[in-house]
LODRENZA-931229 format. One record per residue (C-alpha): residue number from 1; residue in one letter; x, y, z. Coordinates in steps of 0.1 Angstrom, whole numbers, plus 5000, padded with zeros to 4 digits. Example, Ala and Ser with C-alpha at 12.3 -4.5 7.8 and 13.67 -1.06 7.14 Angstrom:
// LODRENZA-931229
   num   residuo      x      y      z
     1         A   5123   4955   5078
     2         S   5137   4989   5071
//
This chain:
// LODRENZA-931229
   num   residuo      x      y      z
     1         M   4560   0926   5506
     2         T   4553   0891   5510
     3         I   4577   0861   5496
     4         T   4571   0824   5501
     5         G   4590   0795   5499
     6         H   4602   0766   5523
     7         I   4606   0786   5554
     8         I   4636   0773   5574
     9         D   4635   0772   5609
    10         I   4668   0769   5627
    11         F   4656   0775   5663
    12         R   4627   0747   5658
    13         Q   4651   0726   5634
    14         T   4620   0727   5608
    15         S   4615   0735   5576
    16         Y   4578   0743   5561
    17         P   4563   0762   5535
    18         G   4548   0796   5541
    19         T   4549   0832   5533
    20         I   4568   0861   5552
    21         E   4552   0892   5555
    22         V   4580   0921   5555
    23         A   4573   0960   5565
    24         A   4596   0988   5568
    25         G   4626   0965   5567
    26         K   4616   0943   5593
    27         I   4596   0906   5592
    28         I   4560   0914   5605
    29         G   4543   0878   5600
    30         I   4557   0842   5590
    31         Q   4523   0816   5581
    32         P   4525   0784   5576
    33         T   4507   0779   5542
    34         D   4488   0745   5526
    35         E   4492   0763   5492
    36         P   4516   0760   5468
    37         V   4545   0782   5470
    38         T   4577   0795   5452
    39         P   4602   0766   5452
    40         Q   4630   0779   5471
    41         Y   4645   0780   5501
    42         L   4645   0810   5528
    43         L   4666   0813   5554
    44         P   4686   0839   5574
    45         G   4713   0854   5556
    46         F   4751   0846   5561
    47         I   4778   0865   5581
    48         D   4818   0864   5580
    49         A   4828   0863   5615
    50         H   4862   0878   5615
    51         V   4874   0898   5585
    52         H   4896   0924   5578
    53         I   4880   0940   5543
    54         E   4910   0953   5537
    55         S   4926   0924   5524
    56         S   4898   0921   5497
    57         L   4921   0956   5483
    58         L   4881   0971   5486
    59         V   4865   0993   5507
    60         P   4836   0984   5522
    61         T   4807   0996   5504
    62         E   4824   0979   5471
    63         F   4834   0945   5496
    64         A   4796   0945   5503
    65         R   4785   0949   5467
    66         L   4808   0917   5457
    67         A   4798   0900   5493
    68         V   4754   0898   5488
    69         V   4756   0880   5459
    70         H   4771   0848   5480
    71         G   4744   0854   5503
    72         T   4760   0871   5532
    73         V   4741   0901   5551
    74         A   4768   0908   5575
    75         T   4803   0911   5589
    76         V   4825   0911   5617
    77         S   4854   0933   5609
    78         D   4886   0935   5626
    79         P   4900   0975   5609
    80         H   4935   0970   5626
    81         E   4952   0972   5590
    82         I   4942   1003   5581
    83         G   4947   1016   5624
    84         N   4979   1004   5616
    85         V   4983   1029   5590
    86         L   4960   1059   5599
    87         G   4951   1052   5636
    88         V   4916   1061   5646
    89         A   4911   1081   5618
    90         G   4912   1049   5603
    91         V   4888   1024   5618
    92         E   4865   1060   5614
    93         F   4868   1059   5577
    94         M   4857   1022   5576
    95         I   4826   1030   5596
    96         E   4815   1058   5576
    97         N   4824   1044   5542
    98         G   4804   1011   5554
    99         R   4771   1035   5566
   100         R   4770   1043   5531
   101         S   4757   1009   5524
   102         P   4729   0990   5532
   103         F   4753   0962   5541
   104         K   4751   0954   5577
   105         F   4793   0963   5588
   106         Y   4802   0959   5624
   107         F   4835   0966   5638
   108         G   4861   0961   5666
   109         A   4885   0986   5684
   110         P   4913   0974   5674
   111         S   4933   0955   5705
   112         C   4972   0961   5690
   113         V   4981   0987   5667
   114         P   5011   0985   5668
   115         A   5013   0951   5671
   116         T   5046   0949   5684
   117         T   5072   0975   5690
   118         F   5093   0952   5668
   119         E   5084   0969   5636
   120         T   5075   1006   5625
   121         A   5039   1013   5622
   122         G   5023   1042   5611
   123         A   5003   1050   5641
   124         R   4992   1036   5677
   125         I   4959   1034   5691
   126         S   4957   1037   5729
   127         P   4937   1030   5759
   128         S   4915   1059   5753
   129         D   4914   1057   5718
   130         V   4897   1021   5723
   131         D   4877   1034   5751
   132         Y   4862   1061   5725
   133         L   4860   1037   5696
   134         L   4841   1009   5723
   135         A   4814   1035   5724
   136         K   4803   1034   5690
   137         P   4770   1016   5682
   138         E   4793   1002   5656
   139         V   4818   0988   5673
   140         K   4808   0956   5693
   141         Y   4836   0939   5702
   142         L   4872   0944   5714
   143         A   4893   0930   5683
   144         E   4920   0900   5680
   145         M   4942   0905   5710
   146         M   4970   0894   5693
   147         N   4995   0901   5723
   148         W   4990   0870   5743
   149         P   5023   0872   5753
   150         G   5012   0905   5771
   151         V   4980   0886   5786
   152         L   5004   0857   5798
   153         H   5027   0884   5815
   154         N   5001   0905   5828
   155         D   5006   0938   5809
   156         P   4988   0965   5826
   157         E   4978   0981   5788
   158         V   4969   0948   5776
   159         F   4946   0945   5805
   160         E   4933   0983   5808
   161         K   4920   0977   5769
   162         I   4901   0938   5783
   163         A   4888   0961   5811
   164         L   4873   0985   5788
   165         A   4855   0959   5768
   166         R   4841   0946   5798
   167         Q   4827   0984   5809
   168         Y   4812   0979   5778
   169         G   4797   0950   5780
   170         K   4816   0941   5749
   171         P   4834   0905   5740
   172         V   4872   0903   5737
   173         D   4884   0884   5703
   174         G   4911   0864   5707
   175         H   4946   0855   5682
   176         A   4967   0827   5697
   177         P   4979   0806   5671
   178         G   4997   0771   5688
   179         L   4988   0781   5721
   180         M   4976   0753   5739
   181         G   4974   0736   5775
   182         E   4977   0757   5804
   183         D   4987   0789   5785
   184         A   4957   0786   5766
   185         A   4936   0781   5797
   186         R   4953   0816   5812
   187         Y   4948   0834   5777
   188         I   4908   0824   5781
   189         A   4904   0832   5819
   190         A   4915   0867   5813
   191         G   4884   0870   5794
   192         I   4895   0863   5755
   193         S   4862   0849   5744
   194         T   4867   0838   5703
   195         D   4897   0824   5683
   196         H   4900   0822   5646
   197         E   4938   0810   5646
   198         C   4937   0773   5656
   199         F   4952   0750   5628
   200         T   4948   0716   5640
   201         R   4919   0697   5655
   202         A   4937   0691   5690
   203         E   4943   0727   5692
   204         A   4910   0742   5690
   205         L   4893   0710   5705
   206         G   4913   0721   5740
   207         K   4902   0757   5735
   208         L   4867   0747   5732
   209         E   4865   0726   5762
   210         R   4880   0754   5781
   211         G   4849   0775   5771
   212         M   4864   0790   5739
   213         K   4844   0797   5710
   214         I   4865   0789   5677
   215         I   4856   0803   5647
   216         I   4868   0784   5613
   217         R   4888   0803   5592
   218         E   4891   0800   5554
   219         G   4905   0828   5537
   220         S   4930   0830   5506
   221         A   4957   0815   5527
   222         A   4950   0803   5555
   223         K   4925   0774   5551
   224         N   4915   0755   5581
   225         F   4881   0742   5576
   226         A   4896   0706   5564
   227         A   4913   0701   5598
   228         L   4882   0715   5620
   229         A   4853   0711   5605
   230         D   4845   0683   5620
   231         L   4842   0697   5651
   232         I   4808   0713   5641
   233         P   4784   0685   5647
   234         D   4798   0682   5693
   235         H   4803   0718   5691
   236         H   4777   0736   5667
   237         A   4767   0757   5695
   238         A   4803   0771   5698
   239         M   4813   0774   5667
   240         L   4815   0801   5633
   241         F   4824   0807   5602
   242         C   4851   0833   5588
   243         S   4872   0842   5561
   244         D   4897   0867   5580
   245         D   4916   0876   5546
   246         K   4898   0873   5515
   247         H   4914   0887   5481
   248         P   4892   0901   5457
   249         D   4889   0870   5431
   250         S   4884   0847   5459
   251         L   4854   0868   5466
   252         V   4841   0871   5435
   253         A   4843   0832   5434
   254         G   4821   0826   5469
   255         H   4821   0836   5508
   256         I   4809   0819   5534
   257         N   4780   0800   5509
   258         S   4808   0780   5501
   259         L   4819   0767   5535
   260         V   4779   0758   5541
   261         K   4782   0740   5510
   262         R   4813   0719   5522
   263         A   4796   0711   5553
   264         L   4767   0698   5541
   265         A   4789   0680   5518
   266         M   4805   0659   5547
   267         G   4769   0654   5560
   268         I   4767   0674   5593
   269         D   4733   0684   5598
   270         L   4718   0713   5581
   271         F   4706   0728   5609
   272         Q   4740   0726   5628
   273         V   4759   0741   5600
   274         L   4734   0774   5600
   275         R   4738   0777   5633
   276         V   4777   0782   5629
   277         A   4767   0803   5600
   278         C   4741   0827   5608
   279         V   4728   0823   5642
   280         N   4763   0824   5667
   281         P   4779   0858   5654
   282         V   4744   0875   5661
   283         L   4741   0861   5695
   284         H   4782   0857   5703
   285         Y   4786   0899   5695
   286         G   4750   0908   5697
   287         L   4747   0920   5659
   288         D   4710   0938   5650
   289         V   4713   0909   5619
   290         G   4675   0889   5614
   291         L   4672   0853   5619
   292         L   4640   0847   5601
   293         R   4617   0858   5631
   294         V   4588   0881   5638
   295         G   4602   0913   5645
   296         D   4634   0907   5631
   297         P   4651   0928   5606
   298         A   4641   0914   5570
   299         D   4676   0896   5565
   300         F   4673   0867   5541
   301         I   4680   0849   5518
   302         A   4662   0823   5491
   303         I   4684   0795   5476
   304         D   4673   0770   5454
   305         N   4675   0736   5471
   306         L   4692   0718   5498
   307         Q   4715   0699   5478
   308         D   4730   0732   5454
   309         F   4723   0755   5478
   310         N   4729   0782   5452
   311         V   4718   0817   5461
   312         L   4691   0833   5442
   313         Q   4683   0865   5464
   314         T   4693   0882   5490
   315         Y   4676   0906   5514
   316         I   4692   0937   5538
   317         A   4664   0950   5556
   318         G   4639   0941   5530
   319         E   4658   0956   5499
   320         L   4667   0929   5473
   321         V   4703   0938   5472
   322         A   4710   0906   5447
   323         E   4693   0883   5428
   324         N   4707   0858   5402
   325         G   4741   0866   5408
   326         V   4742   0899   5401
   327         S   4747   0926   5431
   328         R   4720   0952   5428
   329         L   4740   0974   5448
   330         P   4760   1004   5433
   331         S   4798   1012   5428
   332         L   4808   1049   5449
   333         N   4836   1067   5450
   334         S   4854   1076   5481
   335         T   4882   1099   5492
   336         H   4919   1085   5495
   337         P   4931   1091   5529
   338         N   4965   1077   5530
   339         N   4999   1078   5552
   340         F   5029   1068   5528
   341         V   5061   1087   5525
   342         A   5076   1078   5486
   343         T   5110   1072   5481
   344         T   5133   1057   5457
   345         V   5160   1027   5465
   346         A   5184   1014   5452
   347         P   5193   0980   5440
   348         E   5228   0979   5459
   349         Q   5208   0985   5491
   350         F   5195   0949   5490
   351         A   5236   0935   5488
   352         V   5240   0912   5517
   353         P   5278   0902   5524
   354         H   5283   0870   5534
   355         T   5293   0868   5566
   356         T   5286   0829   5584
   357         A   5284   0795   5569
   358         K   5246   0787   5576
   359         I   5220   0816   5576
   360         P   5179   0815   5589
   361         V   5158   0811   5561
   362         I   5119   0817   5563
   363         E   5107   0784   5553
   364         V   5068   0792   5541
   365         I   5040   0767   5540
   366         D   5011   0769   5511
   367         G   4978   0776   5530
   368         E   4988   0783   5562
   369         L   5004   0818   5580
   370         I   5027   0799   5600
   371         T   5064   0797   5589
   372         H   5091   0772   5598
   373         R   5128   0780   5605
   374         L   5155   0768   5582
   375         D   5191   0772   5588
   376         V   5213   0763   5554
   377         P   5245   0774   5538
   378         P   5239   0804   5514
   379         L   5248   0808   5477
   380         V   5279   0828   5477
   381         S   5285   0848   5448
   382         E   5316   0874   5451
   383         G   5317   0876   5490
   384         W   5277   0884   5487
   385         N   5248   0857   5498
   386         V   5225   0858   5467
   387         S   5192   0848   5460
   388         D   5197   0806   5448
   389         T   5170   0800   5422
   390         E   5178   0761   5420
   391         R   5170   0752   5458
   392         D   5143   0783   5457
   393         I   5162   0800   5485
   394         L   5151   0842   5475
   395         K   5157   0874   5490
   396         I   5129   0889   5511
   397         T   5126   0930   5521
   398         V   5108   0949   5542
   399         V   5111   0983   5535
   400         N   5099   1011   5556
   401         R   5072   1030   5539
   402         Y   5066   1059   5565
   403         Q   5103   1073   5566
   404         A   5133   1068   5548
   405         A   5152   1041   5560
   406         P   5176   1011   5552
   407         P   5157   0981   5539
   408         A   5156   0947   5561
   409         V   5169   0920   5538
   410         A   5165   0881   5541
   411         F   5157   0851   5526
   412         I   5126   0832   5518
   413         K   5121   0795   5505
   414         N   5092   0780   5486
   415         F   5078   0813   5468
   416         G   5092   0798   5433
   417         L   5102   0826   5414
   418         R   5121   0817   5384
   419         E   5128   0854   5376
   420         G   5120   0890   5386
   421         A   5102   0905   5415
   422         I   5069   0906   5430
   423         A   5058   0939   5457
   424         S   5032   0948   5479
   425         S   5027   0975   5507
   426         V   4996   0953   5521
   427         G   5022   0937   5546
   428         H   5004   0925   5577
   429         D   5001   0942   5607
   430         S   5025   0973   5598
   431         H   5019   0972   5562
   432         N   5053   0983   5552
   433         I   5062   0975   5519
   434         I   5074   0938   5513
   435         A   5093   0921   5484
   436         V   5103   0891   5471
   437         G   5123   0886   5440
   438         V   5157   0866   5422
   439         D   5181   0898   5419
   440         D   5183   0930   5436
   441         A   5177   0952   5406
   442         S   5143   0935   5401
   443         L   5137   0936   5439
   444         A   5144   0977   5438
   445         A   5120   0981   5401
   446         A   5092   0963   5425
   447         V   5094   0981   5453
   448         N   5096   1012   5430
   449         L   5065   1008   5419
   450         I   5044   1003   5452
   451         M   5067   1036   5460
   452         A   5051   1054   5430
   453         N   5018   1048   5432
   454         C   5018   1056   5475
   455         G   5009   1016   5474
   456         G   4996   0987   5452
   457         L   5006   0951   5444
   458         A   5037   0950   5417
   459         A   5052   0923   5396
   460         V   5080   0927   5379
   461         S   5093   0903   5350
   462         K   5118   0900   5322
   463         G   5086   0904   5300
   464         E   5062   0927   5317
   465         N   5051   0948   5345
   466         Q   5020   0949   5365
   467         V   5009   0970   5392
   468         I   4972   0975   5410
   469         P   4971   1003   5429
   470         L   4957   1009   5464
   471         P   4958   1048   5467
   472         I   4936   1043   5502
   473         A   4959   1036   5531
   474         G   4984   1020   5507
   475         L   4955   0988   5510
   476         M   4924   0995   5493
   477         T   4910   1013   5461
   478         D   4873   1024   5458
   479         G   4871   1010   5421
   480         D   4848   0980   5409
   481         G   4852   0953   5426
   482         Y   4848   0929   5397
   483         A   4873   0951   5376
   484         I   4901   0949   5407
   485         A   4900   0906   5408
   486         A   4900   0906   5376
   487         A   4932   0926   5376
   488         Y   4943   0909   5405
   489         I   4938   0876   5386
   490         A   4962   0890   5359
   491         I   4989   0898   5383
   492         D   4987   0863   5401
   493         Q   4988   0848   5366
   494         L   5018   0867   5357
   495         V   5033   0856   5390
   496         K   5028   0822   5386
   497         Q   5044   0826   5350
   498         M   5073   0840   5369
   499         G   5076   0803   5385
   500         S   5056   0808   5413
   501         R   5035   0777   5430
   502         L   5018   0791   5461
   503         L   4983   0791   5456
   504         S   4979   0830   5465
   505         P   5014   0846   5463
   506         F   5005   0878   5471
   507         M   4984   0867   5501
   508         S   5010   0846   5515
   509         L   5040   0874   5508
   510         S   5018   0899   5532
   511         F   5020   0879   5559
   512         M   5058   0872   5558
   513         A   5062   0905   5583
   514         L   5031   0891   5606
   515         L   5055   0893   5636
   516         V   5028   0875   5659
   517         I   5028   0842   5640
   518         P   5054   0820   5644
   519         A   5079   0806   5635
   520         I   5101   0831   5617
   521         K   5094   0869   5598
   522         L   5106   0899   5586
   523         S   5097   0935   5599
   524         D   5112   0969   5584
   525         L   5139   0963   5614
   526         G   5148   0929   5614
   527         L   5146   0893   5612
   528         F   5121   0881   5640
   529         D   5117   0848   5658
   530         G   5082   0847   5666
   531         H   5081   0816   5695
   532         K   5109   0837   5715
   533         F   5092   0873   5707
   534         E   5129   0887   5698
   535         F   5151   0895   5671
   536         I   5171   0869   5652
   537         E   5209   0882   5651
//
């Protein structure tokens, strides 16, 4: 197979008309030419340097089907979401499912399952499990070390896992939002090589100056591109792009290609941007992904021009997998592993007695995973603390999905609901059921919809109920990705009709149980202070 166009050589930082010859999935020749060539530019495919495939609600094969349209050829995927539900078996499910696609999935060995001891997870991944996973060729790194307190306080199990990664010669990903100064220096010195959680320029710059690589994240909920992109000109050799968590509607709209376009629109040099989007993930993680060199796998894309950057074709190992916005990969059915004990809840289980003049409230920040803590007087009705739609302070609950247990209930601000409730079995990191609502009856109805489907997203309003079943670990479906995206758009629109002003209500909801990101979150065991790493009384 021979393809012509204007070849973009990132390493030599030049572009020239030429031909690429492909045989047996590899590039066997690249030749400049003086002859007219196809009016297109040829360059390496894009790589998402940190993503939880599970957050797309799609199995890997279906994620790939949507991603290739945008020129993505590979991901560096942390399967700790399904790991928290199913343990090593969940990670192996992701690897096996990914093998069914020509897309290049590379995985990490989850380092923190369960993420903390302050929540109920479905499984545990031990140091011996990490050893087992790191030996697999598809597992390229120790996945994000969220337990930064364990690093700073020399937790033996944490350091055993880091030592295993070193033994295999594989890097360790980081996760330390807001960590700066000497604490950041100690975290990095322990062998942590990346961080995708930086939300300020100062934090990212401090970590870069200490030798850490920074992954700029732009997902469905957390959006840090605007804060960090201007670091690329001076630090392009040590930066990567990622989505981290990408809901299906966002994936249909765009992927890493969108970040490339935005960076170029800022005036950042083309070759610096492509170094971040294409080259750095391959070099850092040791991926078998081609970079448009003779002898490389034939993983590359064709775009229309350097202004619009529209992806015309995507090739993986010489196979045309997408063309003119249409995926050529098929939808594939999958098995449905799960870990779910379906119970039912009653409205009275969410009742909160009035006992104090002020209550701690989780304040959501749209577009961020961090939250603030507010201490405010509750709205009281007949001796009970209740939701206050006028001040937008609503009830939030986390319900154990692995065993029958009393719900944990607290209050949250900025979801904006004026009626009903929403619920999800995607509740990072342990993936218990999490819900927000304006009244106890609606909360119970939304939670019970999730229970009835053994996982999913649900919205309960005055006029209608909607649910998207997620039968695979309560996190994913093997349904058609475009149909799931349409269903997600529909349920998202319903939630916004119910009053939510958040850009991505379900994505934001899923992070309200993520205890490792401050300042205040809720687990199935209670309200949690993410700074002090302890429960709030």
